[in-house]
Structure formats: C-alpha cells, structure tokens
N, C-alpha and C positions, 0 to 999 in steps of 0.2 A: 462572909458566907454567902456562896453564889445561891441563885434562885432555884427552889425545888420546882422541877418541871413535871415529874411524874412521883406520885407517892402512893404506894400500896400498903394498905393497913389492914392488919388482921383478916386476911382474906382466907375463906374457906371454901374449898371447891369438893363438890361430891358428886360421883356417878352412881346412883343406886346406893348400895352399902359400901362402896369403895371411895374412901377419903383421900383425894389427891393432895389438897393444901389444907393444913391446920395452922390457922393463924399466921399466915405468910405476910411479912412486913418488910417493905424496903424503900429507898429514895433514890431518885436519879436527879442530879443537879444540872444546871445549864451549862451547855458546852462540853460535856464529858462523853466519853464512849464507856458506855457501861455493859459489861458482860453478864450474861446469864448462863451459868455453867451447872452441870448435874447429871447424873446417871440417866439411863433409859428409863422412862416411866417416873421421873421426879417432877414432871408437871412444867417443864419449861414453856413448851409450845402452848399449852393450855393457858399459862398466865399471860402470854403474849396476845393470845386470842382475847382474854378478858380485858387487856389494856386498850385494844382496838374495837372492842364492843361487837365482837363475833361470837362472844359467849359470856354469860353472866355468871357471877360466883354464887354460891349458896348464901354467904354472909361476908360483911366486911365492906370497906369503900376502897376504890379506886379513883384518884383524882389526877387528871392529865391537862397540863395548860392552864390550870386553875379551874378546871369544871370537874365536879363530882359526877362521874358516869352514871351513878345509880339514881340521881334526881333530874337529869337532862330531859328536856322536851324533845320530840322528834325533830322539830326544826333546829333547835342547838346542836343536837347530835349530828346531824347533816352538815353543819358549818363546821363543828369540830373536825369532822373526818377530812375536810379540805386543808386542815392544818398540819396533818402528818402524812407521811409516805410509808409505804410498806413494801419490802423486798421478801417475798416468801422464797422457801428453800428451793423450789423447783422452778422458780421464775413466774410461774402462772401467766405467761403470756397468752393471750387469744390466737389459738392456732390459725385462725381463719382472717386475722390481720396482720399486715406487715409492720415492720418496726415503727414506723412513722405513726401508723394507724393506732397502735398499741399506746404510744406516748400521748397521743392526742385524746384519747378517750375521756380522761377526766377534765380536759381543757373545753371539751365540747359539751360535757355534761353539766360542769359545775360554773360555766363563765359563759357571758355573751360576746366574747370575742369573735371579730370577723375571721374568716377562714384564712386570709392571707397572713395575719398575724399569728394564728395558731401554727401554721406552717413554719413561719420563722422561729416561733417559740421551740418547736419540735427539733428543728436543726441545731439550735443552740444546746439544747439537752443532750443531743446526740454527740455533739463535740465536746461537751462538757465531761462526759463519761469515757471518753476517749475511744469512741467507735468511729471507724471511717464514714465518709458522708455517703458512700454506696449502701451502706446498711440499712438506710431509711426504707428502701424499697424491698428488702429481703424479708421472707417468713421465718417463723420460728423454727420450722423444720429445716431450713437452710443455714442455721446459725451453729458455730462451734459452742460448747458449754459457756466458755469466758464470754463470747459474745452474747448469749443469752442473759447472763447475769448482768452484763453492762447494760444492755436494753431494758431488762426489768427495772434497774436502778434508775435509768432515765425516766421510765415511767413513774416510779416512785417520787421523783423529783419535779414532776411535771407541774404541779401546783405551788411550787416553792414552798416547801413545808419548813418548819423550824425544828420538827421532830421527826426521826426517821427510825423505823424499827427494821432490823434485819434478821432474817431466820437462817443460820448457818451460812452465812454469804461466801465462804470458800469452799464449802463442800463440793466434791466432783471436780475440782480445779486441780491441776499438776503443782507442783511447789513454785514454779515460776509465775504461773498465772495466779496463785494465791497470793503470792507476795506483792504482784502488781496491784491486785484488787485491795490488798490491805493499804498500799500506798494511795490509792485513789480514795479510799474511805477517810484517811487523815487529811487529804487535800481538800474534799468536800467539805469536811467538818469544819476547816480552819477558813475556807473560802465563803462559805455560805452561813457560817455561825451555827452549825446544827448541833442538835444534842441527839446522840445515837444510843439506840437500846440494840443489843445484838445477842442472840444465842449464838453459841460457838462452842466446839470442842477442839478447836484448832490451836495447839499449843502455841506456834508462832504468833499468832493473831493475839493470844492472851497476854504473851510477853513484851509485844512490840506496839500494840495500838490501844489497848483497853487500858482506861485510866482506874476503874473501879469494877468489881465484880460481886455478884451475889451467887453463892453457891447453894443449889437446893438440894435436899435429901432428908430422910426421914419425915417428909411432908411439911418440912419447915425450912427456913433459911439457916443453913448450918455455920455459914461464915459470910462476912461481907466486909468489903474495903479494898485497898490496893493488894496488888499480887504479894507484895512483902507482908502485908497483915494477913492474907490468906494463908500464907505458908507457915504462920505460926500455930495453925490449928492441928490437931491431932486427930481429927475425926478420920476413921477408916477411908472413906472416898477420896478425901483430899490426899491422904498419904498414898493411895493407890495411884491415883491420877498424876500426882506430881513427883512421883518416884520412879516412874517409867523411864525408859531409855532416853527417849525424845526430850522429856521435860528436864532429865537431869543434864542432857547435853546443852540444853537452852540455858539452863542455871548456870551451867560452867562458863558458857559464852558470856552471860550477863555480869558474872563476877570475875570475868578474866583469867579464868583457869582453862 
C-alpha cells in the first residue's frame, strides 16, 4: 500500500445557507495523478482551495503531507506551503514581472540563496517545462496560452515540491498543445517523483494520464477509483459525462474498437 499524501475526511463546506460539500472524503496516494471531476458548482475548486489553505471548511479534517491543516501553527503552515506547488487555471502570473522573475518569486521569499544561484535554478525550471531560453525575459502579455501554462508550471516547481496541484491545466489549449502538456505532466511526475492532484474535464487527460478519480456531485463523492471503476457507476452525471461522443470515441480507442 502506497503512502497517503492527502486525506480529506468528512469535509463540510458552507456558504451561508448553501452547503457545497456534505461529508466529502477521499485519499490521494504517493506518486499518483489524481483527478477531481464534477459538474459546475460541484465544489472542485473550493475543495482544492481548502487543500492549499486558501479557504477553511466548516467542519472535517484535511491532512496534507502528514500535517493536519486545522491544527497547524502559522510557522508550520508557512513551511508546508513550500512543499507543494500550484498551477491555477489562468496561470496567475504577475503581469508586471517577466517569466524569470515570476519563477524566482518563491525562491527569493522562502530561501536565502544568492542571486546567481537563483538565476541558475530559474533557467533549469524554464528548460524543465520545455520553454525556450528566451522566454525568461518575456512578460505574460507576450506569451501564448501554452507558454503561459508552462511558465506557471515552472513557477509551481520552483521550490522542488513533492506535491503539485493543477486546476484545469489543459483548459484553453488546442488539442495538440493539450496532448503535449499531458505528456509533460507525466514526464515531470516520473522524473521528480511528484504526487499530482488535478481538476480536469479533459476527456483525453482523464483516459491517458489520470490514475484515480474522485467524482463530486450531490455535495458528496459519488464515485472514486480508476477510470474502469468509475465507469461501473450508474450515477446520472457519470452516465452523461462518459456517454458523450468524445468519451465514447475515447472508450472505443481504449478497447481497440
């Protein structure tokens, strides 16, 4: 049995009278790419924000890298944040900083490394995510959608985390760019020994790179497991999602039809 890296236990999330999560529970194991799937308003992004301490649940517990988020001191929370990286859906790059400066922000904030060493590490991260070296001096407004994703990914990897959170990493990319980004995610997982949690609706990503999935719906986890296990569920959302033309085409390819 692989080590549990993230455990969500009986999470309840409320916004006023609106309950988003009603005792949501799941586990993410070391080295896997874990997908969060669900319809609009199912609470995927909210749950991710709770995992990275941008939001607090109403009740329940979340344990990340062995730390219970609800009992962490401010000092230990600060340390824990250096052990994960986050790629937000929009990239969330600082518009006033170039790519190299964006990647170097965490290194300057959380380490005492000399400037020359930070520059070397930044160049390594740029190369690692497949960006050309000249991208270091470009600003977010000068980047294509795919380059923005890679730059934001390089920034998420700056502190050499063991846990990576990805929010819709292939959204806005054309099919070729999305496939290349999926291949990059697998490469980085294997090369760096990462555990990855990703929100995605991308059918190709779900069938090609995700190891296990939790499907959120009806304020709960309605199904969890491998794609084969998920397909055994008769829940309406799962039936609708996986019976569409794109999903059926993917299933046909998967089974050689």
